[in-house]
C-alpha positions, 0 to 999 in steps of 0.5 A: 584153107585153100590149096595153091596159096602155099607156093606164094607163101613160100616165096618168103623163103624162096624169092626176093620180095616184090614191092608191097601194098600198105595195110593196117598193122593188126596181126594176131596169128597162131602157130599151127604146129602148137595147135596140131600138137594140142588137137591132133598130135598123131597128124603132127607126128606124121608130118614130122616123119615126112619132114625127117625124110628130107636130106639136110632138112634142119639147119640155118647155118652151114660151114663150107670148107675146101683145102687151101681156102678159108671157111665160108658159110651158107645161111638160110634167110626168110625174106621178111622184116619181122624183128624175130627173123632179123635177130641173127643167131650169134654164130651167124652174126659172128660168121658174117663179121668175119667174112670178106664178102656177102653173097645174096640171091640178087643185089637188084632188090637192094635198091628201089632205083635198081628194081625200077630199072629192071622193071623198065627193061621187062615191064611185061614180067610184072604187068600186062602190057597189052589190052589184057587185064587181070579180071578179064582172065578170071572166071566169074566165080574167081572174079567174085572171090578176088573182087570181094577179097580186095574190097575187104583189104581196102584195095581198089580193083583199078589199082591192080587190074594190070598186075600179073596175078603172081605179083598180086598174090605175093603181095596178099600173102604178106601179113598186115604187120609185114606190109605195115613195117615195109610201108614205114621203111623196114627192110627184109633180112637179106637187105639188112645183111647187105646193109651191115656188110656194106657198112663194114666195107665188104663186097656184096655179090648177087647170084641172080639178076632181078630179071632172072627171078621174075622170068622164073615166075613167068615160066609157070602157067597162067592158069596156075597163077590165077588159081593161086591168086584166088586161093590166096585171097580166099585165105582171108585172116588165115594168112596171119596164122600161116605167116606166124607158123612159118616164122616159128619154123624158121626160128627153130631151123625146121625148114623141111617141116614147112612143106608137109605142114602146109600141105596138111592145112592147105592140101593140093588135090593133085599135087601138081601146083606144089611140084611145079612151084618147087621145080621152077622156083626152088630146084632149077634155081638151086643148080644155077646158084650152086654153079655161080657160087662155086668160084666165090666159095673156092676163094674162101671167106664168103657168107652166102645168104639165100632163102632157107628153102634152097638149103634142104633136099637132094638138090638143095644147096647143101647137097649140091655144094657137097657134090661139087667137092666142098665139105659142108657141115651144120653149125646152127639148126 
């Protein structure tokens, strides 16, 4: 498997999803953790040892408390429509029911009309708006890989040639099952939570705008985006295995295991690709979200749901909120 695909696979935990391209619904992914346990348990032990070094590396639901306010909750999501992901842990379901308001990454992604308005303001963040095309930026070997990969997926070059490479890579990082479900109208976990909250007359608040999320991706170098697209295309059917593995890790609450596991199966030779992605798409946004969430959490009674990769680490939301004076304790792994 190739290297820089990992950041775009991690988007399912990190960023509100772009619109997707419909494909056939066949999926048959394997859990790579199970395969490693069978074929190379020593390697898996090393991966688990790395994951164990991450602060707050396990857990999807956290209770947030401060004197004088009702408790709030922080919940890690995965931005997919898989029924296994949509089935909330009972404690999370109860916490959402009891909350006065829901806080998510961005409310812009909840409405197609709202997202279209975002794109109308800044079409340059998702599309080439000058004479540039995707294929004009790729080296000959890269172009061959992308053309062949798109053809294998039944996607015409003309339909995507003006897309920024990260948009196409994010689309291709989705499994056929995910694409088919979304094409039929299924919505991702975050939107499902928003629908439930709205149906109960709860306020739904966003921590970022859609433009801010797209601008975060645009900060990464074009060379990074191009190579990531090539590597994502080159994954082929291996995308099913990676997606199945991510869902399994998510359901177990083993969030910190994601990076070292996928780094093992898709190594990044110089480590710069992952580091850039993590700094721009995870860490920097963690600080923004933590700052904007504090006045909401100080009121109490909030259910805050963001991509699960935003929770772990020294600069993850759990640590940042603790450092801001909140008591944060794990409720559900």
